[in-house]
TILUMDREN-25592 format. One record per residue (C-alpha): x, y, z; residue in one letter. Coordinates in steps of 0.02 Angstrom, whole numbers, plus 50000, padded with zeros to 5 digits. Layout:
REM TILUMDREN-25592
XYZa ...
END
This chain:
REM TILUMDREN-25592
597805405257882m 598555416057749k 598625435457756y 597515435857603i 596165426157702e 596125438557837v 595955452357703l 594625443357599l 593795440857771a 593625459657799i 592915463557634l 591405458657695i 590175470657587c 590925463557447r 589755446957483c 587895455257506t 587275439157496k 588325431457644c 587205426857798v 587715438057948v 587095438158119a 585615447258191s 585935464858187p 585695477258332g 584615490758346d 585815502558249g 585365492858083l 583785505058078h 584885521958067t 584955520557855w 582935518957857g 582665531357989r 583675543757902f 583185540057710n 581245543757774k 581805560057865l 580965575557779s 582135583057642y 582755595857638p 582085604357790g 582955590557885d 584725598457803t 584245615257813a 585295624957948f 584825623958130l 584945639658214y 584895634258392d 586085632658550t 586835616158633f 586265612458822p 586865623258971v 588515616359041n 588995607658872f 590855603158847m 591925616358742w 593525605658709s 595015605858603v 596395591358603g 598145585958562t 599155571358575a 600935570458659a 602105565858515y 601365577258397q 601535593158474i 602895590458631e 604465588358568g 605865585858680a 605935567858624h 607595565658718n 607585579958847k 607615577059035d 607705558659041g 606395553658922k 606445535758841g 606255532358652l 604405527858596s 604035516858464i 603745532258348w 605375540458374d 606065521958304t 604595520458172f 605345537758093y 607175533658093r 606995518757991g 606895519957794g 606875534257687s 605945546157803r 606575562157834i 605215571457946n 605115565658129k 604155571758285g 605615576258369d 605245593758392v 603375594858338g 602725610858409s 603975610358561d 602405612958676s 603575601658819y 604525619158817h 602955632958778n 601735628458914i 601205646058929p 601195647658745g 599815633158736d 598995641158902i 598655657258791r 597955648758654a 596745640958760l 596215656658817q 595935663858677f 594825649858628l 593835650558782g 593585632358802v 593165624058962s 594125607958934h 595755602758848y 596155585558817r 597785581258810f 598855564358822s 600185559358940l 601775551958862s 602225534958948w 603905534958896p 604165551358975r 603575544059133i 604265527059121f 605745527958992p 605625509258993n 603775506159015g 603915499959176s 603545508959348v 605285504259400s 605985518259272s 605125532959351y 605585549459272n 605095562159401e 605545577659274k 604525569159149g 602945566459280a 603155585759343n 602975593059155h 601085586959159y 600835592759348k 601195609859286r 600185608859142l 598685604059235i 599175616559368h 599195629659220s 597495623459180l 596715626759342k 597295644659350e 596355646759188i 594855637159244k 595165624559119v 594655606459156q 596005592759086p 595465577558993v 596825565759001v 597285550858879t 598315540258958i 598945531558791y 598915540158632h 599945527458522w 601725531358580d 602215515858673l 603915514958755p 605065506458626d 605835495358751n 604155487458769l 604135483458573q 605735477158576i 605825466458743r 603895459058743y 603355460658554g 602405477858612g 600385474258615w 600365457658553g 601085451458725n 599775449258857p 601175454458982i 600675473958925l 599045471759005i 599735471359177d 601105484459145l 599785495659083f 598685493659234r 600295499959320e 600515514259218y 598765519659223a 598545517359430e 600105529459432f 599225542259324c 597525540759425f 598655540359599k 599745557959547t 598525567059438y 596765561159468g 596215573059602d 596225586259462d 595665575059326v 593595570659294k 593815562059116y 595085551259081w 595305541558912i 596455524458923t 596865520758748i 596515532358593d 595855522658451n 596435504858466p 595895501658290f 597415511758234v 598525502358345v 597975485358324a 597535486658128w 598775499158066q 600165495958184g 600135476958196y 599095473458030g 599715484657875t 601155492857952g 600665509657910k 600845515658092a 602155512958225a 602795498758264p 602665495558071g 602275476758088i 601325469857949k 600985451757848n 600505442458020e 598675438257994s 598055435658183d 599125448258258l 598125463758233p 596715453558331y 597785448458475r 598375465058487v 596535472158493g 596105458658625h 597505464158746n 597085482458718l 595245477558774l 595985469358933k 597115481858973a 595775494958961h 594785485859073a 596105482359195a 596255501559208a 594585506059232w 594335491659372h 595655501159449t 595135516759445y 593185510359495d 594015501059638k 595305513359714h 595015530959651y 593085532959597r 592365537059752a 593745551059811k 594035558759632q 592385556059552g 592995554259382g 592405545459231k 593455533359118v 593265526558926s 594125522958773m 594225532058630a 593285524258479l 593375531858298a 592545527358139s 591735538557975h 590045531957920w 589745522257777v 588105520757685k 587505506957549p 587545510357356r 585925502757354r 584565503857483t 583955485157497r 584005479157678h 585415467057642e 586525480257616n 586185488657774h 586595472157851r 588165471957767a 588525491457818c 588145486357994q 589435472957983c 590655486557920s 590375495658065l 590595482758191d 592285477258117f 592975495958142v 591985501958299l 590925487058358g 592705478958374w 592955488158530f 591185496458566a 590205480358588r 591315471958701p 591265488258815l 589555493758812f 588285476658771v 588965458658823d 590945459558843g 591055451058680d 591395454458505y 590065458458373p 589275442258299p 589765445958119c 591605447558157m 591555431758261k 590655422858111h 592075431157984k 593545426958074l 593075411158149f 594865403858147h 595625420958195t 594855430758309l 595285427458503p 593985420658626e 593615428758796f 593235416958937t 591435419759027e 592475428759172a 593415440559056e 591765446858963k 591075449859127l 592835459359166h 592785470659015i 590715472558986r 590145488559050g 591905497059063t 591615513559013a 590745527859090d 590445537758934f 590645534458739f 592295544058684a 592145547158497l 593425552058377s 592995556558205h 594175565858085g 595575562557941p 596655550558061s 597435534758013l 595975525858035s 595105533457878y 596555533257757q 596885514957713l 596065510957547k 596155491557493i 596525493357302e 596335475757256d 595315462257363s 596505448657292t 598075454957343s 598735460757521p 599235478357433s 598845494057525y 598935512457475q 598595527357599l 597275539557538s 595745551157606d 594725536857607s 594005525257727f 594145506557737l 592935504857592l 592255488357625f 591395488857449g 590225503857511q 590285522057514e 591105533057641e 590215548257720q 590885560657829l 589155560257919d 589545563758113l 587465564558138r 587105547358078m 588635539158171l 588195547958342m 586295540658306y 587035524158279w 587955523858427i 586295529658510h 585455516158461a 586665502058454e 587265503958625y 585675509358727d 585955528658721n 587785531358803p 588205548158829p 589475552958690i 590975563858722f 591675569258539v 593365569958586v 594245572258433e 593235581558285s 594005591558127g 594855591057972w 596405597857896y 597155611457784e 598765609557666y 600415615957740n 600235629957630n 598755637357711i 599385649057855k 598025657657946t 596625657257827k 595975638557850d 594285640557766a 594005623457719k 594515618157894y 592965631357965i 591785623357830n 592215606457904y 592195610658087l 590535620858076k 589835605657989r 590045594058112f 589685605158242i 587975607758157m 587865586358155d 588165586458326t 586855599458363l 585675592258266k 586015576058350s 585555582558515i 583935592458463r 583275581458314y 583755565358353d 583755565358565n 585515558358555v 586575564158713t 588035571858673v 588945579858816i 590405586958720g 591435592858582y 593295592058541t 593895601458399a 595665594258332w 596885602858369s 597585616358474l 599105618658374v 600025611958214d 600995597858246g 601825581858170f 600265572558074e 600735554158094w 601005545457942s 600735564657828r 602085570357937e 602075590457895y 601165591057742t 599305594257818i 599055605057971r 597585603058090r 597745615858206g 596785631058256l 598445639558288f 599585642658150y 601405636558207v 602905641758118d 604005626958109f 605435638858045k 605655647558201t 606485643058364p 605045646458479d 603955636958357q 602895653758355r 600995651658374r 599605663258276e 597855660458291p 597125654958126k 595235661658064a 594635644258139s 595225648658302a 594165663658293m 592695654958219f 592705642158371y 592885657358509n 591345665858431k 590395649558420l 590925644558614i 590445661558663e 588735659658587k 588535640958639n 587995638858468g 586975646658317f 585765655658418p 584105660758318l 584145678558265l 582735688658214l 583255688758034e 583445671258021h 581605670358038q 580185670557917p 579145686257902v 577365687657875q 576535700757758g 576155704357576v 576755711057417f 575845726957338p 574295725657231c 575245727857087n 576645714657123f 576975705856961a 576945686756987w 577785679356855g 578555661956781v 580085661256646e 580605649056512a 582025651156411n 581015649056256s 579435642156206i 578845627256107q 578575631155911i 577285624755809e 576945634555635t 575585624555564t 573865625555648p 573495606355701t 571985606255600q 572765612155435f 573935600255429a 572715584855396d 571915586255208p 570855569655232n 568825570555255v 567965563455408y 566175558555432i 565215554755582w 564835536555639n 563395540555724i 562535525155689s 563985513455751g 565285518055874n 564975538655876g 566945540455808e 567525550055656l 567715539555495r 568945543655371r 568385544055200l 569555533155074e 570225543654935g 569375559054990v 570325575255025q 569785594055057a 569995604554910p 571695613554923s 570885629554977v 572195642055098r 571035641755245p 571025658355379v 572185654855511r 571585661055687h 572855660255823c 571725649755936a 572205637755806d 573825632955862y 573735618255981a 575325621856054s 574915638956094i 573375634956181h 574225620256270q 575645631856345q 574575647056380v 573485635756464s 574885629656564d 575415647256625v 573685651956673r 573615637656797r 574875645556888l 573865660556914h 575265671556868v 575175688756794s 576635688656679h 577665674356560f 579405679156536h 580125670256380f 581415674756247a 581425673356072l 582695664655948n 583615680055843w 584295666255735s 582735658155697s 581815675355661v 583075682955543t 584075666155492p 585295678255370t 585395692655483g 584425703555371r 582595709955434v 582115712355252d 582335692855256e 581475686955427a 580315671955451n 578675679255452a 577935664355491t 578825660855644l 578355679255693l 576865676855655g 576665662355782y 577625673755921y 576145687955885r 574815675455896c 575675668256067f 575785685656134v 574105690156097s 573425673656166e 574285676456320l 573605694656328s 571775687356303r 572195677456455a 572535693256565n 574575685856564v 575715700956524t 577005693356414p 578975697556436v 579825695356294v 581925693656294t 582495697956111l 584285690256155w 584685675656297h 586485670256315h 586475651356328t 588105640956372l 588525632456213g 587335639056089r 587465658856030s 585825661055963s 586595673555828i 586195671855640p 587455661655556a 588125675255448p 588635685655594l 589345669455705e 591045673455623g 591155689755709g 589775687455844g 589845700755966w 591675705355958q 590975713355789s 590075729555780k 588995723855627s 588185711855748t 587675726955859v 586905736455714a 585955719355660a 585215719055839f 584595735755842a 583855732255681d 583195714455725y 582495725155889a 581495735455783r 580755722355694l 580085712455860c 579435729155918y 578415731855768r 577775714055751w 577415710455934l 577535728356012g 575485731456018v 575415715056149h 577115716356235v 577245728956374k 578875723956440m 580535719756336w 582155712856389i 583515717456257t 584885704056320l 584665692556467a 586135688256571e 587385696956451p 588665696956602n 588985678956576e 589875682256407v 591765680656417l 592775693956351g 592685713556377y 592575719556199e 591075705556170a 590345714256329g 590615730356262h 589735727156118h 588255719356200l 588255736956305l 588055746256144l 586745734156068a 585605735756217h 585755754656223a 585385755856028l 583915744056059a 583285754356190w 583485771256114r 582545762455958a 580945760256083y 580915774056156d 581115787055992r 579975776755901e 578845765155984f 578615771256169r 577245783056122a 576195770756042t 576375754856120h 576835761556317g 577945747956354g 579605745756458k 581385739756414v 582765733356496s 584105720156522l 584225705556644v 585845705056731l 586355687356794h 586735690356997m 587175677657106d 587795682457284w 589475678857354v 589835677857540e 591575678657628p 592195661857656a 592885669557825i 591535678857883s 592595691457997f 594025692557852s 594235711357804r 595135703557631q 593655692157586d 592525707257615a 593645716357497e 593765701457362a 591585702557377i 591715719957326h 592975714157176r 591825698957123v 590245710557121l 591115723857024a 591545711256902f 590085701256879r 588635714756913v 589555732056898g 590195727356725w 588535729656655f 587635737856789a 588555754156808e 588655759156617p 586905757956611v 586135763656787f 587605771656853g 588745783556767g 588965776956604g 590515769756632d 591455752856699y 591805752356890p 593265760956946a 593705745157045l 593625735656884m 594875747156794r 596055747956939s 596205730056971w 596445726256791l 597835739456776q 598655731956930y 598505713556860r 599345720756705n 600635730556810s 601325712356866l 601905708856675g 601055692356665l 599515698856590f 598705708756468n 596765713456496y 596055726556398q 594465733856466l 593735746356317p 593445764156341t 591755772856296f 591875788256186s 590925802556263e 589615797656133e 589545780456180e 589475786056375r 587755795956331e 587135783056223l 587305769356346v 586935778556519r 585035778856582g 584515765256440t 583255755656566y 581535758456639d 581835744356765f 583215733756828l 583065714656797a 584105701756899i 584175682256877s 584855674857053h 584875655457087y 586265652857213t 587645659457329t 589445654457345t 590765658957483t 592505667557405v 594085667057482l 595445681357447d 596935676657358n 597345659657409q 598005643457327v 597025629057356l 597455613557277l 596335606257163n 594945619357174n 594005619856993k 593255636857049y 594935645857035n 594705661656969n 596545668056939p 596055685556858t 595065691557022l 596335681657132e 594985670857229v 594295654857265q 592405649657247f 591655636557361s 590195631057435n 589745630257639d 589425613057679p 587875616957803t 587005624757666w 585555614057579v 586205605257428g 585465603957257a 585965595757099p 586895609957020n 587215622557173n 586615627257338c 585065633857408v 585575648357508v 583925659657521p 584665673857613f 585795676557463g 584315684957369l 583765697457507r 585655703057495k 585695704057328a 584305715757324l 584895725157452k 586565729657357w 585635733857201i 584525746257317h 586155752157395a 587105754657234h 585415761157117y 584275768357247k 582475767657205d 582655758357027v 581115747057007p 581715730057022i 581315712756946y 581875696457008v 581625689956824m 582195671356854a 582495661857012n 582495642457022g 583355625657066v 583685610156968k 582905595757025v 582775576256972d 581435579956840p 580705560656877s 580345569257051q 578515575457046f 578565577557231k 579855590157207d 580005597257398n 581705603857361l 580975617157252r 579335619757370v 580755623957512y 581835634257395y 580285644357325l 579475648357489y 581075652557568n 581785663157418y 580065673657413i 579965676657578n 581735683757587e 581255695057435a 579705700257549l 580915705557695k 582005716557570a 580425724157505h 579585726357680t 580995728357793l 582315735457673d 581415746757570g 581915739657399v 580775744757260n 580435725957212l 579045726057089q 578985710257045g 579585689057047y 579675677056919f 580125657956958a 581085648056834y 580565637256744g 578685633456677l 579095615556625n 580515599456601d 580365599956408l 580955616556385l 582155620056552d 582455602056596p 582535599756784g 581835616956826f 580125615856773g 578535614656889m 577655603956752y 578455586156724g 577985573056596y 577635554956588v 577825549556395q 576515561756322d 575635566956500e 575955583456562v 575965582456764i 575905595156884e 577085595957026k 577005598657198v 577915614657175s 576735622757062l 575255621457183s 576295629357320h 576815643757216y 575095645657149r 574515647257341n 575895660257378i 575355671657222i 573455667957270d 573945675357433h 575025688457367n 576445682857483g 576255676357656f 574845687357770p 574765683757941a 573315671957984p 572395686158104e 572495700057965s 571055704757857a 571225701557670p 572065710357564q 570745719657453q 571595719157270c 570645721557123k 570625704657005r 570945704656833p 569295699056746v 569315679856694e 569535679556502p 568055671656399c 568555661156249s 567565667456104g 566765680556198c 568045694456098h 566865691855949i 565455695756019l 566165711656110a 566915719255953k 565575714955850h 564065711255935s 562525710355795v 563655702155678v 564325690855804g 562455684655839f 561945681655685l 563515671755637s 563445659455776l 561285657555733v 561765655155552g 563205641755583s 561945632155696a 560585633655565l 561775627155417v 562375612555522i 560655607855564t 560245607055383m 561775598555336g 561335583655445l 559655581855407t 559945580855213l 561275568155253y 560045557555370y 558665560855234a 559825553955090t 560495540155196r 558675534655231k 558145531455052h 559685524954984s 
END
């Protein structure tokens, strides 16, 4: 059989119609996790691990020991492999742990782990591979290491073979392809049990046999680098299983009773998911896992034989076990040793299914599916497939590029994610997980990636003679996590019960409203009669049109206004926030050429809102990405021009005059701090100040409203929580994002000092020329204090890392010398992460900087697939963000006056609406009723608490305003209208009867 045939056999999932054998119980894993509650199941779990949970860290001999030819050590296949071809780097020195046991012991003490996984070097103990070549110095090295571990009360987890086969066995016998190695390995393992076993309770015979067989003897990407022998990887795997079983039985028969240890084989995989959720695709994924993980797991944990799907696909290639061999292999694992990380078994990407060409990448063996780093689902699959074996995660973690020294934020994120997966497996899925091993203790030689990546919790300076170690941020993180035994629930993590004040403003925001400048009933000039004797419908009279008289228009005549106000009222909100369109109101930029029809529509809209007991909150200008919303004649200069500032002030006066009677809350500018450019920002501040001063002088006395601006304020968390530099970066980011506009208005009338000093520093480097405008004394006085409240829009939180060069990071911000990213343990959403505590921290920041200023959260929402009317993510979002707002108000003393959910409907704010659409039908999403329920209860009252006594506004009566203002005239008008209609109908039917 040609090699290409083996390759095609492995690519099983490209043919989802192929018949596969009956799957095991693991097949149900995909369906089970698809049914779990979202986003609740993905939220961060605050809990701790079981008592006596094993916290471990690991290494491999070839990666860290060095001393490749010291004290009688023989060559390994990796020593030879990296002396061939054009390779420059080798593992000859690694981290030099052979000469630095004390340094590694200090590192272990720093971490506080209970266990340390390390591997023995076969050629260091037996240079030519056979027990006759015993090297006492090599064997004593591990005695010293184990003794040092006992002194610090750290238990060893010992790997007997971690890929470094004595080169002599490869040259003389052809390596693992020869069955003679089975007995040679058994002899080597027995020596290890006999020599070290009194102090070792956990043994791993062979690490990741998939890498050994498939990549060492199939693709040639790992030592010994053999490729293009189609059946050799399977013969190697066959011999590895037999060798493991021989070692296990040796321990079981001769050493277990005395030493009381446990033995297993470390198996590795990532998770795979189908691109479509059909059942046959689940079967294909099941088979994919069998080809990588089940290849070795099924013989050990089930029946001593290969998975049926492998046997079916590789009928002519896969070796067969005799019945005696099956019995010998079956059950030879005392626990499931699981390896999970970016090691060689996940980096092979098959580029072309028609040729045997391969390329290393950061991808799994992609069998026509998608790879996922979901440790939790993988452990559940193992739990279901192999009857709940105790799982010891013996390798887990990620990597950083070699240009990262000690601030390994990405590594921390992955470590946190994998440990969270482990905790959820235990607490949610009832999987028996007994330990977790972070990989690795120190930086070392990373196999095919050599020294281009770093995986250690401790940084190793390879340029120093002693390979000096330094704890990374991840080491400190892991230490604190072990100290707490997980993520204990704190008071601040729990939701609070309580209510907001009676006058709290509950609102909803829409970026704009639907415009209809012609009332619906005036758009049709035809005349209709009522077909009462037929089907009872209106019938248009052909050739007859109503006289062209100009009817009197009433605000209630606009169907779009009626519909939108009705939609708002169904939310039970007290306020509705929307933005005007400056470029439509004054298309030429001149207020004397304003669009009176549009202004009339806006006036009708706000008056109808007021009649419905909903307070309009109107924004004059909203920064919208991609659209300036500035009148076309002003777009040339835009906000860079002072003429735009003057035009905006005139536009504001125009709106105050037309709408001010009904509008008691004005927003001059919404999210102006999203504008690029300091000069534009300067002019926006002046425009706001002029608009505020105009209202204060000319309209406040008669209209009695309030005016301010809305600042976009997403929160930022330090990427490394205990990093002083990241904390300083947060101050920098908030000064530029929020303080830029907040400090001139709510503070001292000038830009933040930190902002000026930072830009001066950047300019001093000679590479930049940032010019932050200066306020004149007159401008300072003009801008300062131009507020009646402070409003923010808040959607999400990101992490910030100070002054790091991270490759391919789209959030790179060179101006501030920071990197933005997300914590993978946060709940994900289509456009950001759901991080409720960020809102509370943002409100506390404002309270600390501008004490006692009234604060409104003017927009807060999350984007969800518009087709999902059961929008559970938004339900989760609203509940938790509002609860954090309540904490800020009740616990932190923040003067919070109102909360506005964003947005109203998907028509105007796609993906953010609480109303959806199916063709022309309006659908209330689930989130709408949940938000309404929170409003109706004014928060989250305790079940046993007495109802809050608040005055509720009187529900409006449609048409009652006529009687209320002119009772007699209104009554007579109604009676007269009824008489006229009655007489008209009488005359019509009388005429019809005589005709």
